[in-house]
ROLOPA-12033 format. One record per residue (C-alpha): x, y negated, z negated; residue in one letter. Coordinates in steps of 0.5 Angstrom, whole numbers, plus 500, padded with zeros to 3 digits. Layout:
ROLOPA-12033
+-----+-----+-----+------+
:   X :   Y :   Z : rest :
+-----+-----+-----+------+
:   X :   Y :   Z :    A :
...
+-----+-----+-----+------+
end
This chain:
ROLOPA-12033
+-----+-----+-----+------+
:   X :   Y :   Z : rest :
+-----+-----+-----+------+
: 399 : 790 : 669 :    M :
: 404 : 789 : 663 :    A :
: 405 : 795 : 658 :    R :
: 404 : 793 : 651 :    S :
: 408 : 795 : 645 :    S :
: 406 : 795 : 638 :    P :
: 408 : 790 : 634 :    Q :
: 410 : 791 : 626 :    L :
: 409 : 784 : 622 :    A :
: 412 : 784 : 615 :    T :
: 416 : 780 : 610 :    Q :
: 424 : 780 : 609 :    I :
: 428 : 775 : 604 :    S :
: 432 : 769 : 607 :    A :
: 438 : 772 : 606 :    E :
: 436 : 778 : 610 :    T :
: 433 : 773 : 616 :    L :
: 440 : 769 : 616 :    A :
: 444 : 775 : 616 :    D :
: 440 : 778 : 622 :    L :
: 440 : 771 : 625 :    E :
: 447 : 771 : 625 :    A :
: 448 : 777 : 628 :    Y :
: 444 : 777 : 634 :    V :
: 447 : 770 : 635 :    S :
: 454 : 772 : 635 :    S :
: 453 : 778 : 640 :    R :
: 447 : 775 : 644 :    G :
: 442 : 781 : 642 :    L :
: 434 : 780 : 641 :    K :
: 432 : 781 : 634 :    K :
: 427 : 786 : 636 :    Q :
: 432 : 790 : 638 :    F :
: 437 : 790 : 632 :    V :
: 431 : 791 : 628 :    V :
: 428 : 797 : 632 :    E :
: 435 : 801 : 633 :    Q :
: 436 : 799 : 626 :    A :
: 429 : 802 : 623 :    L :
: 431 : 808 : 628 :    A :
: 437 : 809 : 625 :    Y :
: 434 : 809 : 618 :    Y :
: 429 : 814 : 620 :    L :
: 433 : 819 : 624 :    R :
: 438 : 819 : 617 :    A :
: 432 : 820 : 612 :    L :
: 431 : 826 : 617 :    R :
: 437 : 830 : 618 :    E :
: 441 : 828 : 611 :    L :
: 440 : 831 : 604 :    P :
: 436 : 826 : 599 :    A :
: 442 : 825 : 595 :    D :
: 446 : 822 : 601 :    A :
: 442 : 815 : 600 :    F :
: 444 : 810 : 594 :    V :
: 438 : 805 : 593 :    P :
: 441 : 798 : 595 :    P :
: 438 : 796 : 589 :    T :
: 439 : 798 : 581 :    L :
: 432 : 797 : 577 :    V :
: 435 : 798 : 570 :    V :
: 432 : 796 : 563 :    S :
: 433 : 789 : 559 :    R :
: 437 : 793 : 554 :    K :
: 442 : 796 : 560 :    T :
: 442 : 789 : 563 :    A :
: 444 : 785 : 557 :    E :
: 449 : 791 : 556 :    W :
: 452 : 790 : 563 :    L :
: 452 : 783 : 562 :    L :
: 456 : 783 : 556 :    D :
: 460 : 788 : 559 :    Q :
: 462 : 783 : 565 :    I :
: 463 : 778 : 561 :    E :
: 467 : 781 : 555 :    N :
: 471 : 786 : 558 :    P :
: 475 : 791 : 554 :    G :
: 482 : 792 : 555 :    E :
: 485 : 796 : 560 :    P :
: 486 : 803 : 558 :    T :
: 493 : 806 : 559 :    P :
: 490 : 811 : 565 :    A :
: 487 : 804 : 568 :    M :
: 494 : 800 : 567 :    K :
: 498 : 807 : 571 :    A :
: 493 : 806 : 576 :    L :
: 494 : 799 : 578 :    F :
: 501 : 800 : 577 :    A :
: 502 : 804 : 583 :    R :
: 497 : 799 : 587 :    K :
: 503 : 794 : 587 :    K :
+-----+-----+-----+------+
end
């Protein structure tokens, strides 16, 4: 008799699904294997690493902060002397 495994049903973004499908296709893997391995690694890391080692993939900010950030992106200030010195060393 075949042994059944528990199943997990969830919704993911179209972008994440496309990334997953491209990854498994390029490596000849099964989606189930990749998802199970990723979840296992993630849960192990949560157990073994300090909580401050994790940076959330999404940052939620207030509308005021979002508007300020957008303004900074659209209207960047002039680089400071320290920034100019730093970038000058990178050439």
